[in-house]
N, C-alpha and C positions, 0 to 999 in steps of 0.2 A: 504494499498497502503506500503512498507517495503519499508525502502532507503537505501542503500549505497554509499560508496567512492569507488571510482578507485582509486589503489596505483598500480605504478610502470610505468607509461609513462612518466616522467619528464626524460629529458637530464640530466647528469650530468658524475660523476665520477662515473667509476663502480669500486674501490675498495674502495666508500663509500655509494655507493648504494644500497645493502645490509642492512646496518644500519639503513640507512633512512626510507628504506619500512617496516621494523621490527617496527622501533618505529611510522610510519605513524598508522598501523594496529593495537598497542598497542592502539595509541588512538581513533581509531574506535571505538575499543570493549570496549575501558572504559566509549567512551561518550555514547552508547548505542545504535549504527548501527546497524541492522541486518545484514549487508553482505560486502564483501570487492571485489570488481572485479579487476584483474589484468587482464590487457589486454595482450595479446602476438605480441609486432611489431617487427617488420621483424629484426630492429637493434636493442633489448633489449634485457634483461634478459628472458631465459627460464618461461612460466609461471606457469605451475605443479611445478618448483625447488624453487620458489617462494612461491607458495603454501603451498610448506613441511618446508620452512625456516618460514613461518608464522604461521602454526600450530603449530609447538612448543613452540613458544611464544605467544599463544592466548589457550583460554580452550572453547569460546561459542559461535563466530562470524563466519558466513557463508565465505565459500571464494571459488569463481567461478572464472574461467576462461572466455573469453571473446574476443576475440575465439583464441580457436587450429585450425591452416589448417587443413583441413583433409593428404592434399596428402602431405605431408613433413615427415611423417611418415606413415609405415605400421599400421593397426589398431589395431593388436595384441601387437606390439610395444608401441604403445598407450595405451593401456588395461593396462599393463604391468607399464607403468608409472604412470599413474592414480591412479591405486588400490594401488599401491607406496604410494602417492602424499597423498592421501585420509589416509591409515593407519596415519601415520605422521602427518593427523591434525585431528585425531581422529573422522572419520566420517562424517567432517564438509563441504566436497568439492562437489560442483555445475561442472560438466565439460561441458562445452559448446566448441564446433567446429563447424564448419564450411567449406565450399568450398574456401574462400577470395576471392581474385580477379584475373584480369588475369596481371597487374601489378603487383602484388606479385608473381604468383604460375609461370607464363609464364614467364616473363621481370626479374622476380629476382634470382627465383630459376632454370631456366631450364625446366621447367615440362610443359606437357602438360596441356589447361583449357578449355577440352572438356565435351560437355555434365554434367557440374557440380552436377546439381539434380541429374543425373542418378548415377553418383558414390557415391554423400553422401547417396544413399539408399543402396548399395552396401555396402560401408563403415560402416553403423549403423547397416547392418544385423551381421557382424565379428563382432562388436565389443561387439552390445548388446550381443552375444554368449560368447565372452569373458567374460563380467561383471556378467554373472551367476552364475559363481561358481560350475559349476557341474563337472570343473576338466579335460574338455577339450570344445576347440573352432574347430568344425565342421559344415564348412559352404563351399558350391559351388555355384556361382553365376558368373554373366558376367564379375567382375571386379577381385573377388580373388575363389583361392582355397584355402582353410584353413583348416589343420588336426594337431589343435596345442594344447598338454596337457598342462596344468597350475595349477601350484600350488596354486599360489595367487587366495584370493577373499576377496570381498570388505568387509570389516567391518563393516558397514551401507549399507543402500540401498542408492544407486550414479546417484541421477539425470544424465541425460544429454539433456543437451539445443541445439539447433540447430540454427544456424545465419541465418535465415530465412527472405527475403524481400519479393520476389513474390512469386506471385500464387504458382507456381510450390511447391518452400521450405516450404512455411508453410502450404501448406494440409501434405505434410511430416513432418513436422516439429508435425503438428497435430497428425498425425496417428502414428509416431514411434518415440517420444520424451517427455521429461515432458517439452518443452516449447519451446520459443527462447531467443534470447539475440539481442538486437535490436544498433544501431548507425546511424544517421540520419532521425530518424522518428520523428516527428512532434504529436501533439494530433489528431488532423485531419486524418493524414494517420495513425495512429492507430486504431483510433475510426472506421475509415468508410475502411480500405484496411486490415491494421495486425488482428486487434482481432476478425472482425467475420469468416473471414476463417481459423485462425487458431483453433479457438472455435466451429466452425462445422464441421472441423475434426478430432477434437480429439473425439466430442460427437458420432459420426458418428463410431469411433473405438473403442467406448466404452471405453476410457479411460478419467482420470481426467480435470478437466477444466485446461488449459496449462497454467504455468505462463510466463509472457510479462514481460522480462529485457527493460527496456528502456533506455538508457546510453544518458544524457546530459551534455553542461559545463552548471558552477555556478559560476557563482560572485556575490557577495554584494558589491552594488557603492552605492553610489551618483544618484540621478537621473539624474545628467550633467554628469557622468559620463558611460550610457551605452552605448554611439557610441561606447566609447572607449574600453571598454569590450566585443562588439560585433563586432569591428574589429578587436581585439585582436586575438577572438578565429576565425577569418578567415584567421589570418598572422598565425598561429601556428597548425592549427587545419585542413585547409581546403586544404589538400589534397586529403583526401578521397573524395574532388566533382570529384575528377576527373575519379572515377567509374562509366563506366555505368550505374554498382548496385544498384548503391546508388542516380543516377540522378532519375532512375526509381523510389522510393522510392519518393525521395522527390518529383516526380509530383503529387504523391497522397497526396500530402497534401498543406500546406500556409508559411513554411519554401524556402528559395529559397537554403541558405547555410548555412554552422553550426551557422556564425554569429546570426540567427533569429530562430535556436534549443538553443543559448544559455537562458540561465533565468538567467538576470541580474537586478538590482536594489537593491529596499531597501527589507528589510525583510519579509514584506508583499505583496511585487510583487513578490518575489520568491514562498511564500508558497500558492499563489495565481494560478503560475504558475506550481506548483506540483500538487496543488488539481486537476486540467485541466487533467494532463495526468493522476492521479487515475479515473475520469469521464470515460476516454477514454477506457478506462480497463488496465491499464497500474497494474500490482501486486507489479515490484520491480523497484524503480528508481535506476541506477545506475548513482552515481554523478563524472563528471570530473571539479576538484576542479581548476577553472581561475582564479588567480590572475592578476592585473593590478599595474602598479605603475613603475616608474624609479628607477630604480637602485635592486641591491638585497634584502635591508630592506627594500623597498616599497614592495615590491614580498611576501616575507615571510607575513609580517605584514595582506596583503591581504588576503594572505593565510589561516591563523588563524583566521582573522574573519569571513573570509566564512563559516570554518569551524566548528567554533564555531554557527552560528547563523545554521549550519546544524542539530547539534547535538539539538539544540531547537524545529527544526520542525519537525526533527522526531520524539522527545518525545509527542510535540502537534496532528501528525497525528497518532500514533500508539492505 
């Protein structure tokens, strides 16, 4: 199992955020982590712009988006942006996309949120055609009529991962993509629901075994502080639980909220939790560092302790 870290989701001054993200990804590469995952949050930086910036600062680490909502831009525009960011990153982009949630697409963007799986299938057809580098994308389906010349080509294979939570989307991700990017999925949900469905669909389509990227919060702390860490996870990350998509995914596992999903405790407990995710079929773990403490100094110290522990565990699991 490859170990990566999420970069970019923390609140902060936009004028200083770019520099902080570059410092964080430089640390991740120097620490030997395999991947850095950049969430596309409605109120925050553009994930692919961040990839381009990080790609210019690093040389080895894979940079993934987790994930870009497909409704926010035409698939040709996304293909052009992705190939540009991939070139800036020297071919190290993993493009995570997905149909997002009603509270983002409908309530924030004012766009229809109907038949998201069907839209995703049609969107991927156009995106795949654009990423083939054949010089033109020519696709006509229920959602798009596209005849678009393209001078850009990927500088290296560009894997597309699809956020897939339910059976239909998991089958689609297995058939049409390199894997899936998850949030709010615990070990049982992955082992009994996600991995069997996406792996079966990929095999039936004659595709390689899919990547399964699982995002989880992680906090290195004393055993007596575990409850506080889980409470903080629920407080700052719990808005995702309002989504019916996430609720249905939680129903497949033992976790009831993001606090239950959080790997918190000493290094041994966290390493054991990581191994359970690997046993469930996770190929890539995306860690959302979760510091705890009172005031900025304690939070920064907690973050630094947690990420140093993460580097040690990643080396042991490699």
